[in-house]
matplotlib code that plots the C-alpha trace (Angstrom):
import matplotlib.pyplot as plt

x = [-0.3, -3.6, -6.3, -8.6, -7.3, -9.3, -7.6, -8.0, -7.0, -7.1, -3.9, -5.5, -8.7, -10.4, -10.0, -12.2, -12.0, -11.7, -11.9, -9.6, -9.4, -6.2, -5.2, -8.6, -10.6, -14.0, -15.4, -14.2, -16.2, -15.0, -15.7, -18.6, -16.9, -13.4, -12.0, -14.8, -12.7, -13.6, -17.3, -17.3, -14.3, -15.9, -19.1, -16.9, -15.4, -18.9, -20.2, -17.1, -17.5, -21.2, -20.7, -18.0, -20.2, -17.4, -18.0, -15.3, -14.4, -13.1, -10.6, -7.0, -5.1, -6.0, -3.8, -3.6, -1.8, 1.1, 2.1, 3.4, 0.2, -2.2, -1.4, -5.0, -6.1, -3.2, -4.0, -7.7, -6.9, -4.2, -6.5, -9.4, -7.0, -5.6, -9.0, -10.2, -7.0, -7.3, -11.0, -10.6, -7.2, -5.8, -2.4, -2.3, 0.3, 1.3, 1.6, 3.8, 1.8, 4.1, 4.1, 0.3, 0.4, 3.0, 1.2, -2.1, -0.6, 1.3, -1.7, -4.1, -2.2, 1.5, 3.9, 3.5, 4.7, 7.7, 8.8, 11.2, 10.7, 11.0, 7.9, 7.9, 4.7, 4.6, 2.7, 2.6, 4.7, 4.1, 7.0, 7.7, 8.6, 7.1, 7.7, 8.5, 10.3, 11.8, 10.4, 11.1, 8.4, 9.4, 7.6, 4.8, 7.3, 7.3, 10.6, 11.4, 14.7, 15.2, 14.1, 11.3, 12.7, 11.8, 12.7, 11.8, 9.9, 12.8, 15.3, 13.3, 14.2, 17.9, 17.5, 15.1, 16.0, 15.0, 11.4, 10.6, 6.9, 5.8, 2.2, 0.3, -1.8, 1.3, 1.6, -1.2, 0.3, 3.4, 2.2, 4.9, 7.7, 8.1, 10.7, 8.5, 11.4, 12.9, 9.9, 6.6, 4.2, 0.8, -1.2, -4.5, -6.3, -4.9, -6.8, -5.4, -8.0, -8.3, -8.3, -4.8, -3.6, -4.9, -3.1, 0.1, -0.5, -1.0, 2.4, 4.0, 2.8, 3.6, 6.1, 3.8, 2.3, 0.3, -1.0, -1.8, 2.0, 2.5, 3.6, 0.9, 2.9, 1.7, 2.0, 4.0, 3.0, 5.5, 5.1, 6.5, 8.3, 8.3, 8.9, 5.6, 3.5, 2.9, -0.2, -0.6, -0.1, 3.1, 4.5, 3.6, 5.8, 8.9, 11.7, 11.4, 13.6, 14.1, 17.4, 18.1, 18.8, 15.4, 13.7, 15.7, 14.7, 11.0, 11.2, 12.8, 10.4]
y = [-1.9, -1.3, -3.3, -3.5, -3.3, -4.1, -2.3, -3.3, -1.0, -2.1, -0.9, 1.6, 2.4, 3.2, 1.5, 0.0, -1.1, 0.6, -0.4, 1.2, 0.9, 1.9, 4.1, 5.8, 5.4, 4.1, 3.6, 3.8, 2.5, 3.1, 1.0, 2.6, 2.7, 2.4, -1.1, -2.9, -4.5, -8.0, -7.6, -4.8, -5.2, -7.8, -5.7, -2.8, -5.0, -6.0, -2.4, -1.1, -3.6, -2.9, 0.9, 0.5, -1.9, -4.4, -8.1, -9.8, -12.0, -8.9, -8.0, -8.4, -7.8, -7.6, -5.0, -4.9, -2.8, -5.0, -2.6, -1.3, -0.8, -2.4, -6.0, -7.1, -4.8, -6.0, -9.7, -9.2, -7.3, -9.8, -12.8, -11.3, -10.4, -13.9, -15.5, -13.4, -14.0, -17.7, -17.8, -15.7, -17.1, -13.6, -12.4, -10.5, -7.7, -6.1, -2.3, -0.7, 1.6, 4.5, 4.6, 5.0, 7.6, 9.7, 9.5, 10.5, 13.4, 14.7, 14.6, 16.1, 18.7, 18.4, 20.8, 22.1, 19.9, 22.2, 22.1, 19.4, 18.5, 15.6, 13.9, 11.9, 9.9, 8.8, 6.1, 5.6, 2.6, 3.0, 2.9, 6.6, 5.9, 6.4, 4.4, 6.5, 6.6, 9.3, 10.2, 13.0, 14.6, 16.5, 17.2, 14.8, 12.0, 10.2, 8.5, 6.5, 7.7, 5.3, 2.2, 2.1, 3.1, 3.4, 6.7, 9.1, 12.2, 14.4, 12.5, 12.8, 16.5, 15.5, 13.2, 15.3, 18.2, 21.7, 22.3, 18.6, 17.8, 15.5, 14.1, 11.0, 9.4, 9.2, 12.9, 13.4, 10.7, 12.9, 16.6, 19.1, 16.8, 17.9, 20.5, 23.0, 25.3, 22.7, 20.7, 21.6, 19.6, 18.9, 18.1, 17.6, 14.3, 11.8, 8.7, 6.6, 5.7, 2.6, 4.6, 6.0, 2.5, 1.5, 4.4, 3.3, -0.2, 1.1, 2.9, -0.1, -2.2, 0.3, -1.9, -5.0, -5.7, -8.8, -9.1, -12.8, -13.5, -12.1, -14.7, -16.2, -15.7, -15.0, -11.3, -11.1, -8.3, -5.6, -4.9, -2.3, -4.9, -8.4, -10.0, -8.9, -9.7, -13.4, -15.4, -18.0, -20.8, -19.1, -18.8, -22.5, -23.5, -21.7, -23.8, -24.3, -21.6, -23.4, -24.9, -28.3, -29.7, -28.6, -30.4, -33.6, -33.6, -33.2, -36.1, -38.3, -37.6]
z = [-20.1, -21.9, -20.2, -17.2, -13.7, -10.6, -7.7, -4.0, -1.2, 2.4, 4.0, 6.5, 8.2, 4.9, 1.5, -1.2, -4.8, -8.2, -11.8, -14.4, -18.1, -20.0, -17.0, -16.6, -13.4, -14.4, -10.9, -7.3, -4.2, -0.6, 2.4, 4.3, 7.7, 9.1, 9.5, 7.8, 5.1, 6.3, 5.6, 3.0, 0.7, -1.6, -1.7, -2.9, -5.6, -6.9, -6.8, -8.6, -11.3, -11.6, -11.7, -14.4, -16.3, -16.4, -15.8, -13.6, -16.6, -18.4, -15.7, -16.9, -13.7, -10.0, -8.2, -4.4, -1.8, -0.5, 2.2, 4.5, 6.4, 8.8, 9.4, 9.4, 6.6, 4.3, 5.0, 4.1, 0.9, -0.2, 0.6, -1.5, -4.3, -4.3, -4.3, -7.2, -9.2, -8.7, -9.5, -12.7, -13.6, -13.7, -12.4, -9.1, -8.7, -5.5, -5.4, -2.7, -0.5, -0.7, -4.5, -4.4, -1.6, -3.4, -6.7, -5.1, -3.3, -6.3, -8.6, -6.0, -4.1, -4.9, -6.6, -10.1, -13.0, -13.5, -9.9, -8.7, -5.1, -2.7, -1.4, 1.9, 2.6, 6.2, 8.1, 11.9, 12.7, 16.5, 19.0, 18.4, 14.7, 11.3, 8.1, 5.0, 1.7, -0.4, -3.8, -6.3, -8.5, -11.6, -14.9, -14.0, -13.3, -9.9, -9.0, -5.9, -4.5, -1.6, 0.2, 2.9, 6.2, 9.9, 11.5, 14.3, 13.1, 14.1, 12.1, 8.8, 8.6, 8.7, 5.7, 3.6, 1.3, 2.5, 1.5, 1.1, 1.4, 4.1, 4.2, 5.2, 8.0, 10.2, 10.8, 13.4, 15.6, 16.4, 16.7, 17.2, 16.3, 12.6, 11.7, 9.9, 9.4, 6.9, 5.9, 4.2, 6.4, 4.9, 8.0, 6.2, 6.4, 4.0, 2.9, 0.2, -2.5, -4.5, -7.7, -6.8, -6.2, -9.6, -11.2, -9.5, -10.8, -14.3, -14.2, -12.6, -15.6, -18.2, -20.0, -20.0, -23.3, -22.5, -18.9, -19.4, -19.5, -16.0, -13.5, -11.3, -8.1, -4.5, -3.5, -0.3, 2.3, 3.3, 7.0, 9.3, 11.3, 10.0, 13.3, 14.8, 11.7, 12.2, 12.6, 15.4, 12.8, 11.5, 15.1, 15.7, 12.8, 14.2, 15.8, 19.5, 21.1, 24.4, 25.3, 23.8, 27.2, 28.5, 25.5, 26.1, 29.8, 28.9, 26.4, 29.0, 31.8]

ax = plt.figure().add_subplot(projection="3d")
ax.plot(x, y, z, "-o")
ax.set_aspect("equal")
plt.show()
């Protein structure tokens, strides 16, 4: 797709906004401190547009990280993206977190373009597990090779090819539990940038000729564990789990 993309990243402690035109990053503004999306993400959007010299009305698509990631961070990013999309009457597209992570790693510090290898971005899913997905990178082409999955760090080595590259913010949470005899573990700090999310969105929309024809549909978040990612209002709308007899007794008392 040739056009202007506003990218919003809020899946982790960092994040921010970026503006891209025809797949080129024009501006990128990061939140000034960890976990300040609620107060700073819209500021980043405004600054990114100003630095790119792009008025909001010229934006063709709003792209937002749809997860997996921080429950609170994802909700803030999705809410801001939805508000902008509604106000500007522009489509909002969700970009899976791992696509953006794998693309950023491959472009910045991954294997050479002629080397075919596996990439495994990992996020800490707590409970002694990480969430990850398998990608292949060859001749500047990134291909997803599996679904998102939850696994223990030790089990990842059993699924990955020998020499597969593992990276991401989930690594430091489990030191000493990565099989470095089989895996190439990149333990450096990894912070996903809004610009990378925008590049992933550009690739995702490569076959789209006219962004205005994209469906105006809500972007649904992809959480680590769906059962724990519910607001109080959502939980209040669930069926009463008590025994039917108990509810009848209460109504008759």
